[in-house]
C-alpha positions, 0 to 999 in steps of 0.5 A, spaced: 437 262 079 444 261 076 449 267 078 451 269 071 443 271 070 443 274 077 449 278 076 446 281 069 439 283 073 443 287 078 448 290 073 446 297 072 443 298 065 449 299 060 454 296 064 457 289 065 458 286 072 465 286 075 469 280 074 471 279 081 475 273 080 480 278 077 480 282 083 486 282 088 484 278 095 477 276 092 478 269 093 479 270 101 472 274 101 466 271 103 459 272 101 455 276 105 448 274 108 443 278 111 442 278 118 434 278 117 430 275 112 426 278 107 420 279 112 424 282 117 425 276 122 432 275 125 436 270 121 438 265 127 438 258 129 436 259 136 440 255 142 435 250 145 431 254 150 433 261 148 427 266 146 427 273 143 422 278 141 423 285 138 420 290 141 415 295 137 414 302 140 408 305 140 409 313 138 403 318 139 403 325 141 405 325 148 411 320 146 413 313 146 411 306 149 414 300 149 412 293 152 418 290 155 414 283 157 407 281 157 405 274 159 400 273 153 407 273 149 408 266 151 415 267 151 416 264 158 411 263 164 416 264 170 414 269 175 417 276 175 420 277 182 425 282 181 426 288 176 433 290 176 436 296 171 443 295 169 447 300 166 454 299 162 459 304 160 461 304 153 466 299 151 465 295 157 464 287 157 460 284 162 460 276 161 460 270 162 454 269 167 451 262 168 445 260 173 443 253 175 436 255 177 434 262 174 431 264 168 434 271 165 430 276 161 434 281 159 430 287 155 435 292 152 432 299 153 438 304 151 444 304 148 447 299 143 448 292 146 451 286 143 448 280 147 451 273 146 449 267 149 453 260 148 450 253 149 455 249 153 450 244 156 453 237 153 447 234 152 443 239 149 441 239 141 444 246 140 451 244 144 456 249 142 452 254 138 452 261 139 447 266 139 448 274 138 443 279 138 444 286 137 439 290 141 438 297 144 435 304 143 434 303 136 432 296 136 429 294 143 428 287 144 427 282 150 432 275 150 430 270 155 435 265 157 434 259 160 439 256 166 445 253 164 447 258 158 453 262 158 451 269 157 453 276 157 454 283 153 458 288 151 456 296 150 458 297 143 456 304 143 458 311 145 454 312 150 451 308 157 447 302 155 441 300 159 438 293 160 432 291 164 433 285 167 427 281 170 430 274 173 425 268 175 428 268 182 430 273 187 437 275 188 440 271 194 445 276 197 448 270 201 448 265 196 447 268 189 445 263 183 450 266 179 457 264 177 462 267 172 467 265 167 471 271 166 470 273 159 478 275 158 480 269 162 484 263 158 478 258 160 473 263 157 477 263 151 478 255 151 471 254 152 467 259 149 468 260 141 466 268 141 470 274 140 467 280 142 467 286 137 
């Protein structure tokens, strides 16, 4: 539909649409695109291998139940060998972690989190792609991150935020399958095209 017709359909009865081209600074403004589709799905070009699933809490007269992970979802077939509960203080950033073998499964349970993945795998069809997930208490969900993907999160809320982590491998205290590219280092800024909110 041509924008002129669309603008007339949106204009309140008896009024004319604003001529935005005559508004100071409008030339530098970008058209807003919704983060979700009309049917409620995230509008996201996923990194190859990254999976996500929004949770659906079940409320009843005793409280609420939320499934964090089920084998029949088909989101990953890697075993659950360890479950960790991680809290992050308000405003804190925990990034950029990467694994050689471990699949990370992060369930945002409480607070307000911005979980970000970056694909720096040179041979990947999604090389250079960034995925951002806004999850937490009001929008619980699971992000499954394959090996070789940089990932991290920021607590963007005013309270502590909690992530339930379900890695595919036991943590080896003598030789962890974990490397970190410190999020505010010059190398991270050069490598990962993402700026935390």
